[in-house]
py3Dmol code that shows the C-alpha trace and the ligand (Angstrom):
import py3Dmol

protein = """\
ATOM      1  CA  UNK A   1      44.545 -45.171 -42.741  1.00  0.00           C
ATOM      2  CA  UNK A   2      43.890 -42.166 -44.937  1.00  0.00           C
ATOM      3  CA  UNK A   3      40.221 -43.111 -45.095  1.00  0.00           C
ATOM      4  CA  UNK A   4      39.859 -43.308 -41.328  1.00  0.00           C
ATOM      5  CA  UNK A   5      41.400 -39.891 -40.995  1.00  0.00           C
ATOM      6  CA  UNK A   6      39.015 -38.482 -43.584  1.00  0.00           C
ATOM      7  CA  UNK A   7      35.968 -39.966 -41.827  1.00  0.00           C
ATOM      8  CA  UNK A   8      37.164 -38.572 -38.528  1.00  0.00           C
ATOM      9  CA  UNK A   9      37.545 -35.068 -39.966  1.00  0.00           C
ATOM     10  CA  UNK A  10      34.175 -35.379 -41.678  1.00  0.00           C
ATOM     11  CA  UNK A  11      32.456 -36.340 -38.407  1.00  0.00           C
ATOM     12  CA  UNK A  12      34.154 -33.538 -36.529  1.00  0.00           C
ATOM     13  CA  UNK A  13      33.170 -30.884 -39.084  1.00  0.00           C
ATOM     14  CA  UNK A  14      29.601 -32.224 -39.165  1.00  0.00           C
ATOM     15  CA  UNK A  15      29.344 -31.992 -35.401  1.00  0.00           C
ATOM     16  CA  UNK A  16      30.591 -28.419 -35.345  1.00  0.00           C
ATOM     17  CA  UNK A  17      27.926 -27.457 -37.855  1.00  0.00           C
ATOM     18  CA  UNK A  18      25.167 -29.623 -36.426  1.00  0.00           C
ATOM     19  CA  UNK A  19      25.476 -28.675 -32.781  1.00  0.00           C
ATOM     20  CA  UNK A  20      24.094 -25.128 -33.124  1.00  0.00           C
ATOM     21  CA  UNK A  21      21.203 -26.496 -35.190  1.00  0.00           C
ATOM     22  CA  UNK A  22      20.433 -29.081 -32.514  1.00  0.00           C
ATOM     23  CA  UNK A  23      20.459 -26.393 -29.857  1.00  0.00           C
ATOM     24  CA  UNK A  24      18.210 -24.162 -31.943  1.00  0.00           C
ATOM     25  CA  UNK A  25      15.731 -27.000 -32.320  1.00  0.00           C
ATOM     26  CA  UNK A  26      15.576 -27.563 -28.590  1.00  0.00           C
ATOM     27  CA  UNK A  27      14.827 -23.873 -27.873  1.00  0.00           C
ATOM     28  CA  UNK A  28      11.110 -24.723 -27.597  1.00  0.00           C
ATOM     29  CA  UNK A  29      11.815 -27.541 -25.164  1.00  0.00           C
ATOM     30  CA  UNK A  30      14.045 -25.333 -23.091  1.00  0.00           C
ATOM     31  CA  UNK A  31      11.268 -22.742 -22.997  1.00  0.00           C
ATOM     32  CA  UNK A  32       8.975 -25.433 -21.643  1.00  0.00           C
ATOM     33  CA  UNK A  33      11.503 -26.350 -18.980  1.00  0.00           C
ATOM     34  CA  UNK A  34      11.181 -23.008 -17.190  1.00  0.00           C
ATOM     35  CA  UNK A  35       7.405 -23.311 -17.256  1.00  0.00           C
ATOM     36  CA  UNK A  36       5.654 -24.958 -14.325  1.00  0.00           C
ATOM     37  CA  UNK A  37       2.276 -26.594 -14.563  1.00  0.00           C
ATOM     38  CA  UNK A  38      -0.829 -26.682 -12.434  1.00  0.00           C
ATOM     39  CA  UNK A  39      -4.603 -26.578 -12.328  1.00  0.00           C
ATOM     40  CA  UNK A  40      -6.316 -23.546 -10.815  1.00  0.00           C
ATOM     41  CA  UNK A  41      -8.552 -24.667  -7.945  1.00  0.00           C
ATOM     42  CA  UNK A  42      -9.279 -21.240  -6.428  1.00  0.00           C
ATOM     43  CA  UNK A  43      -8.580 -17.528  -6.840  1.00  0.00           C
ATOM     44  CA  UNK A  44      -7.870 -15.427  -3.745  1.00  0.00           C
ATOM     45  CA  UNK A  45      -6.958 -11.751  -3.122  1.00  0.00           C
ATOM     46  CA  UNK A  46      -8.360 -10.879  -6.552  1.00  0.00           C
ATOM     47  CA  UNK A  47      -5.599 -12.346  -8.699  1.00  0.00           C
ATOM     48  CA  UNK A  48      -3.673 -14.926  -6.666  1.00  0.00           C
ATOM     49  CA  UNK A  49      -4.144 -18.400  -8.108  1.00  0.00           C
ATOM     50  CA  UNK A  50      -4.336 -21.407  -5.805  1.00  0.00           C
ATOM     51  CA  UNK A  51      -3.143 -24.496  -7.655  1.00  0.00           C
ATOM     52  CA  UNK A  52      -3.850 -28.205  -7.200  1.00  0.00           C
ATOM     53  CA  UNK A  53      -0.216 -28.642  -6.106  1.00  0.00           C
ATOM     54  CA  UNK A  54      -1.102 -26.212  -3.256  1.00  0.00           C
ATOM     55  CA  UNK A  55       1.158 -23.479  -4.700  1.00  0.00           C
ATOM     56  CA  UNK A  56      -0.156 -19.908  -4.564  1.00  0.00           C
ATOM     57  CA  UNK A  57       1.021 -17.650  -7.358  1.00  0.00           C
ATOM     58  CA  UNK A  58       0.389 -13.976  -8.070  1.00  0.00           C
ATOM     59  CA  UNK A  59      -0.249 -12.852 -11.644  1.00  0.00           C
ATOM     60  CA  UNK A  60       2.249 -10.043 -12.376  1.00  0.00           C
ATOM     61  CA  UNK A  61       0.883  -6.936 -14.084  1.00  0.00           C
ATOM     62  CA  UNK A  62      -2.876  -6.963 -13.601  1.00  0.00           C
ATOM     63  CA  UNK A  63      -4.484  -6.320 -10.240  1.00  0.00           C
ATOM     64  CA  UNK A  64      -8.067  -7.152  -9.332  1.00  0.00           C
ATOM     65  CA  UNK A  65      -9.717  -5.620  -6.287  1.00  0.00           C
ATOM     66  CA  UNK A  66     -11.915  -7.552  -3.883  1.00  0.00           C
ATOM     67  CA  UNK A  67     -13.544  -4.538  -2.222  1.00  0.00           C
ATOM     68  CA  UNK A  68     -13.741  -0.743  -2.177  1.00  0.00           C
ATOM     69  CA  UNK A  69     -15.184   1.890  -4.450  1.00  0.00           C
ATOM     70  CA  UNK A  70     -13.291   0.684  -7.520  1.00  0.00           C
ATOM     71  CA  UNK A  71     -14.217  -2.965  -7.005  1.00  0.00           C
ATOM     72  CA  UNK A  72     -15.802  -4.198 -10.242  1.00  0.00           C
ATOM     73  CA  UNK A  73     -17.639  -7.539 -10.028  1.00  0.00           C
ATOM     74  CA  UNK A  74     -17.170  -8.124 -13.763  1.00  0.00           C
ATOM     75  CA  UNK A  75     -13.384  -8.227 -13.235  1.00  0.00           C
ATOM     76  CA  UNK A  76     -13.747 -10.866 -10.519  1.00  0.00           C
ATOM     77  CA  UNK A  77     -16.147 -12.885 -12.659  1.00  0.00           C
ATOM     78  CA  UNK A  78     -13.994 -12.602 -15.780  1.00  0.00           C
ATOM     79  CA  UNK A  79     -10.839 -13.985 -14.167  1.00  0.00           C
ATOM     80  CA  UNK A  80     -12.799 -16.875 -12.621  1.00  0.00           C
ATOM     81  CA  UNK A  81     -14.462 -17.731 -15.936  1.00  0.00           C
ATOM     82  CA  UNK A  82     -11.079 -17.611 -17.625  1.00  0.00           C
ATOM     83  CA  UNK A  83      -8.951 -19.594 -15.178  1.00  0.00           C
ATOM     84  CA  UNK A  84     -10.934 -21.604 -12.634  1.00  0.00           C
ATOM     85  CA  UNK A  85     -10.415 -25.375 -13.128  1.00  0.00           C
ATOM     86  CA  UNK A  86      -8.093 -24.677 -16.048  1.00  0.00           C
ATOM     87  CA  UNK A  87      -4.726 -26.288 -16.531  1.00  0.00           C
ATOM     88  CA  UNK A  88      -2.111 -23.561 -16.851  1.00  0.00           C
ATOM     89  CA  UNK A  89       1.618 -23.151 -17.341  1.00  0.00           C
ATOM     90  CA  UNK A  90       3.485 -20.409 -15.562  1.00  0.00           C
ATOM     91  CA  UNK A  91       6.900 -18.818 -15.354  1.00  0.00           C
ATOM     92  CA  UNK A  92       8.142 -17.360 -12.076  1.00  0.00           C
ATOM     93  CA  UNK A  93       9.563 -13.898 -12.766  1.00  0.00           C
ATOM     94  CA  UNK A  94      10.049 -12.704  -9.198  1.00  0.00           C
ATOM     95  CA  UNK A  95      10.514 -15.084  -6.328  1.00  0.00           C
ATOM     96  CA  UNK A  96       9.287 -14.405  -2.862  1.00  0.00           C
ATOM     97  CA  UNK A  97      12.105 -12.793  -0.962  1.00  0.00           C
ATOM     98  CA  UNK A  98      11.963 -13.749   2.699  1.00  0.00           C
ATOM     99  CA  UNK A  99      14.363 -10.950   3.539  1.00  0.00           C
ATOM    100  CA  UNK A 100      11.847  -8.368   2.418  1.00  0.00           C
ATOM    101  CA  UNK A 101       8.790 -10.105   3.837  1.00  0.00           C
ATOM    102  CA  UNK A 102       6.137  -7.460   4.265  1.00  0.00           C
ATOM    103  CA  UNK A 103       7.614  -5.216   1.606  1.00  0.00           C
ATOM    104  CA  UNK A 104       7.794  -7.614  -1.281  1.00  0.00           C
ATOM    105  CA  UNK A 105       4.906  -9.775  -2.416  1.00  0.00           C
ATOM    106  CA  UNK A 106       4.050 -12.799  -0.327  1.00  0.00           C
ATOM    107  CA  UNK A 107       3.546 -14.890  -3.443  1.00  0.00           C
ATOM    108  CA  UNK A 108       5.812 -15.611  -6.369  1.00  0.00           C
ATOM    109  CA  UNK A 109       5.072 -13.234  -9.221  1.00  0.00           C
ATOM    110  CA  UNK A 110       4.369 -15.174 -12.403  1.00  0.00           C
ATOM    111  CA  UNK A 111       3.410 -14.963 -16.053  1.00  0.00           C
ATOM    112  CA  UNK A 112       0.520 -17.333 -16.777  1.00  0.00           C
ATOM    113  CA  UNK A 113      -0.122 -19.107 -20.071  1.00  0.00           C
ATOM    114  CA  UNK A 114      -3.406 -20.701 -21.037  1.00  0.00           C
ATOM    115  CA  UNK A 115      -3.421 -23.391 -23.754  1.00  0.00           C
ATOM    116  CA  UNK A 116       0.304 -22.609 -24.229  1.00  0.00           C
ATOM    117  CA  UNK A 117      -0.608 -19.552 -26.268  1.00  0.00           C
ATOM    118  CA  UNK A 118      -2.608 -16.979 -24.343  1.00  0.00           C
ATOM    119  CA  UNK A 119      -0.590 -14.728 -22.059  1.00  0.00           C
ATOM    120  CA  UNK A 120      -3.152 -14.202 -19.291  1.00  0.00           C
ATOM    121  CA  UNK A 121      -1.266 -11.265 -17.730  1.00  0.00           C
ATOM    122  CA  UNK A 122      -1.467  -9.270 -20.954  1.00  0.00           C
ATOM    123  CA  UNK A 123      -4.983 -10.412 -21.826  1.00  0.00           C
ATOM    124  CA  UNK A 124      -6.513  -9.144 -18.566  1.00  0.00           C
ATOM    125  CA  UNK A 125      -4.997  -5.691 -19.006  1.00  0.00           C
ATOM    126  CA  UNK A 126      -5.576  -5.463 -22.757  1.00  0.00           C
ATOM    127  CA  UNK A 127      -9.275  -6.260 -22.372  1.00  0.00           C
ATOM    128  CA  UNK A 128      -9.761  -3.752 -19.569  1.00  0.00           C
ATOM    129  CA  UNK A 129     -10.507  -6.478 -17.041  1.00  0.00           C
ATOM    130  CA  UNK A 130      -7.918  -5.526 -14.410  1.00  0.00           C
ATOM    131  CA  UNK A 131      -6.145  -2.565 -12.885  1.00  0.00           C
ATOM    132  CA  UNK A 132      -2.444  -2.081 -13.443  1.00  0.00           C
ATOM    133  CA  UNK A 133      -0.382  -3.408 -10.542  1.00  0.00           C
ATOM    134  CA  UNK A 134       2.059  -0.720  -9.418  1.00  0.00           C
ATOM    135  CA  UNK A 135       5.470  -1.994  -8.426  1.00  0.00           C
ATOM    136  CA  UNK A 136       8.942  -2.964  -9.510  1.00  0.00           C
ATOM    137  CA  UNK A 137       9.072  -6.274 -11.326  1.00  0.00           C
ATOM    138  CA  UNK A 138      10.139  -7.566 -14.750  1.00  0.00           C
ATOM    139  CA  UNK A 139       7.941  -6.311 -17.590  1.00  0.00           C
ATOM    140  CA  UNK A 140       6.194  -3.640 -15.523  1.00  0.00           C
ATOM    141  CA  UNK A 141       6.465  -0.913 -18.192  1.00  0.00           C
ATOM    142  CA  UNK A 142       4.821  -3.068 -20.870  1.00  0.00           C
ATOM    143  CA  UNK A 143       1.937  -3.893 -18.525  1.00  0.00           C
ATOM    144  CA  UNK A 144       1.500  -0.220 -17.705  1.00  0.00           C
ATOM    145  CA  UNK A 145       1.294   0.563 -21.413  1.00  0.00           C
ATOM    146  CA  UNK A 146      -1.361  -2.122 -22.024  1.00  0.00           C
ATOM    147  CA  UNK A 147      -3.424  -0.629 -19.204  1.00  0.00           C
ATOM    148  CA  UNK A 148      -3.114   2.902 -20.592  1.00  0.00           C
ATOM    149  CA  UNK A 149      -4.172   1.661 -24.033  1.00  0.00           C
ATOM    150  CA  UNK A 150      -7.208  -0.123 -22.594  1.00  0.00           C
ATOM    151  CA  UNK A 151      -8.260   3.077 -20.784  1.00  0.00           C
ATOM    152  CA  UNK A 152      -7.767   5.159 -23.940  1.00  0.00           C
ATOM    153  CA  UNK A 153      -9.701   2.688 -26.096  1.00  0.00           C
ATOM    154  CA  UNK A 154     -12.431   2.250 -23.466  1.00  0.00           C
ATOM    155  CA  UNK A 155     -12.027  -1.515 -23.190  1.00  0.00           C
ATOM    156  CA  UNK A 156     -13.908  -3.553 -20.587  1.00  0.00           C
ATOM    157  CA  UNK A 157     -14.663  -1.640 -17.399  1.00  0.00           C
ATOM    158  CA  UNK A 158     -13.230   1.551 -18.901  1.00  0.00           C
ATOM    159  CA  UNK A 159     -16.042   1.613 -21.456  1.00  0.00           C
ATOM    160  CA  UNK A 160     -18.895   1.277 -18.966  1.00  0.00           C
ATOM    161  CA  UNK A 161     -21.228   4.142 -18.001  1.00  0.00           C
ATOM    162  CA  UNK A 162     -19.522   4.217 -14.605  1.00  0.00           C
ATOM    163  CA  UNK A 163     -15.800   3.774 -15.366  1.00  0.00           C
ATOM    164  CA  UNK A 164     -13.438   3.576 -12.383  1.00  0.00           C
ATOM    165  CA  UNK A 165     -12.041   6.898 -11.161  1.00  0.00           C
ATOM    166  CA  UNK A 166      -8.761   7.431  -9.300  1.00  0.00           C
ATOM    167  CA  UNK A 167      -9.225   7.528  -5.527  1.00  0.00           C
ATOM    168  CA  UNK A 168      -5.740   8.578  -4.404  1.00  0.00           C
ATOM    169  CA  UNK A 169      -3.222  11.102  -5.624  1.00  0.00           C
ATOM    170  CA  UNK A 170       0.397  11.056  -4.551  1.00  0.00           C
ATOM    171  CA  UNK A 171       2.569  14.162  -4.461  1.00  0.00           C
ATOM    172  CA  UNK A 172       5.773  13.280  -6.243  1.00  0.00           C
ATOM    173  CA  UNK A 173       7.913  15.677  -4.239  1.00  0.00           C
ATOM    174  CA  UNK A 174       6.521  14.868  -0.808  1.00  0.00           C
ATOM    175  CA  UNK A 175       5.628  11.194  -1.355  1.00  0.00           C
ATOM    176  CA  UNK A 176       2.371  11.994   0.369  1.00  0.00           C
ATOM    177  CA  UNK A 177      -0.896  10.238  -0.403  1.00  0.00           C
ATOM    178  CA  UNK A 178      -4.178  12.161  -0.498  1.00  0.00           C
ATOM    179  CA  UNK A 179      -7.733  11.416  -1.408  1.00  0.00           C
ATOM    180  CA  UNK A 180      -8.242  13.086  -4.796  1.00  0.00           C
ATOM    181  CA  UNK A 181     -10.696  15.591  -3.291  1.00  0.00           C
ATOM    182  CA  UNK A 182      -8.346  16.695  -0.487  1.00  0.00           C
ATOM    183  CA  UNK A 183      -8.103  20.456  -0.013  1.00  0.00           C
ATOM    184  CA  UNK A 184      -4.344  20.225   0.547  1.00  0.00           C
ATOM    185  CA  UNK A 185      -3.878  18.794  -2.958  1.00  0.00           C
ATOM    186  CA  UNK A 186      -5.218  21.928  -4.647  1.00  0.00           C
ATOM    187  CA  UNK A 187      -1.834  23.716  -4.575  1.00  0.00           C
ATOM    188  CA  UNK A 188      -0.013  20.774  -6.182  1.00  0.00           C
ATOM    189  CA  UNK A 189       0.482  21.031  -9.954  1.00  0.00           C
ATOM    190  CA  UNK A 190      -1.048  18.273 -12.109  1.00  0.00           C
ATOM    191  CA  UNK A 191       2.372  17.187 -13.373  1.00  0.00           C
ATOM    192  CA  UNK A 192       3.530  16.710  -9.796  1.00  0.00           C
ATOM    193  CA  UNK A 193       0.708  14.321  -9.008  1.00  0.00           C
ATOM    194  CA  UNK A 194       0.353  10.627  -9.664  1.00  0.00           C
ATOM    195  CA  UNK A 195      -3.102   9.063  -9.563  1.00  0.00           C
ATOM    196  CA  UNK A 196      -4.062   5.688  -8.189  1.00  0.00           C
ATOM    197  CA  UNK A 197      -7.224   3.610  -8.546  1.00  0.00           C
ATOM    198  CA  UNK A 198      -6.457   1.841  -5.289  1.00  0.00           C
ATOM    199  CA  UNK A 199      -3.862   2.022  -2.576  1.00  0.00           C
ATOM    200  CA  UNK A 200      -0.924  -0.018  -3.934  1.00  0.00           C
ATOM    201  CA  UNK A 201      -0.965  -3.316  -2.109  1.00  0.00           C
ATOM    202  CA  UNK A 202       2.749  -3.572  -1.499  1.00  0.00           C
ATOM    203  CA  UNK A 203       4.907  -1.054   0.259  1.00  0.00           C
ATOM    204  CA  UNK A 204       8.037  -1.465  -1.808  1.00  0.00           C
ATOM    205  CA  UNK A 205      11.532  -0.631  -0.703  1.00  0.00           C
ATOM    206  CA  UNK A 206      11.303   2.548  -2.762  1.00  0.00           C
ATOM    207  CA  UNK A 207       8.217   3.628  -0.875  1.00  0.00           C
ATOM    208  CA  UNK A 208       9.645   3.477   2.606  1.00  0.00           C
ATOM    209  CA  UNK A 209       9.151   7.193   3.103  1.00  0.00           C
ATOM    210  CA  UNK A 210       5.596   7.374   1.778  1.00  0.00           C
ATOM    211  CA  UNK A 211       2.997   8.628   4.175  1.00  0.00           C
ATOM    212  CA  UNK A 212      -0.667   9.548   4.234  1.00  0.00           C
ATOM    213  CA  UNK A 213      -1.830  13.146   4.318  1.00  0.00           C
ATOM    214  CA  UNK A 214      -2.986  13.764   7.853  1.00  0.00           C
ATOM    215  CA  UNK A 215      -5.579  16.272   6.741  1.00  0.00           C
ATOM    216  CA  UNK A 216      -7.679  13.969   4.554  1.00  0.00           C
ATOM    217  CA  UNK A 217      -6.997  11.001   6.814  1.00  0.00           C
ATOM    218  CA  UNK A 218      -8.504  12.998   9.676  1.00  0.00           C
ATOM    219  CA  UNK A 219     -11.505  13.960   7.532  1.00  0.00           C
ATOM    220  CA  UNK A 220     -11.983  10.296   6.748  1.00  0.00           C
ATOM    221  CA  UNK A 221     -11.794   9.327  10.395  1.00  0.00           C
ATOM    222  CA  UNK A 222     -14.325  12.004  11.292  1.00  0.00           C
ATOM    223  CA  UNK A 223     -16.671  10.882   8.498  1.00  0.00           C
ATOM    224  CA  UNK A 224     -16.382   7.302   9.653  1.00  0.00           C
ATOM    225  CA  UNK A 225     -17.205   8.348  13.214  1.00  0.00           C
ATOM    226  CA  UNK A 226     -20.284  10.110  11.872  1.00  0.00           C
ATOM    227  CA  UNK A 227     -21.166   7.033   9.795  1.00  0.00           C
ATOM    228  CA  UNK A 228     -20.646   8.782   6.469  1.00  0.00           C
ATOM    229  CA  UNK A 229     -19.037   7.313   3.351  1.00  0.00           C
ATOM    230  CA  UNK A 230     -16.537   9.771   1.868  1.00  0.00           C
ATOM    231  CA  UNK A 231     -14.627   7.582  -0.627  1.00  0.00           C
TER     232      UNK A 231
END
"""
ligand_1 = """\
1
ZN
Zn -4.819 15.247 1.900
"""
view = py3Dmol.view(width=600, height=400)
view.addModel(protein, "pdb")
view.setStyle({"model": 0}, {"cartoon": {"style": "trace"}})
view.addModel(ligand_1, "xyz")
view.setStyle({"model": 1}, {"stick": {}})
view.zoomTo()
view.show()
């Protein structure tokens, strides 16, 4: 009887000590559980991956343009070379919110892993092969930092003879967008301006009151009517 009791206590104590170890061991497996899998069959809108399971996912952090003055073909080629026909794993960090359709992204925002090691989101920004995607989503500050470092260290497109230049400036106080060469921007102090390489693709809830400067918008319209390129 005494022996049985001892064995019971022994088993109980062992379990109490072993359980945390077992959980620690399965941390890797649990990590894998939140990761989805797919093969990239196409890339649309610059950085939206179309998968073989017909899911469309948007890489959070980097943004790649498909047209405009700051379009860089090497960015488009780089992401295709890196991901097309590759098997990837991805974690959804911001789900599509039907309630905010039109304001929030149409695709799930994800972090993409290649060969289980390479964080594609960080890689594209670190190597200067993408613009920083303005917005409010998990990890946004870290992505912004990677982009700033790439610009400072002249990585990728930032090191070319014709590095991208900001096209828009936004007045912080008025939430008004201008072309960088707009006359009306001259009176706005540098520290009250924010520069953009492209017009942010999403109008976020925060940006409800943003508007375009009518002065430079009119100039643009006039130039277009005259067949001139002003961007
Ligand atoms: Zn303006």
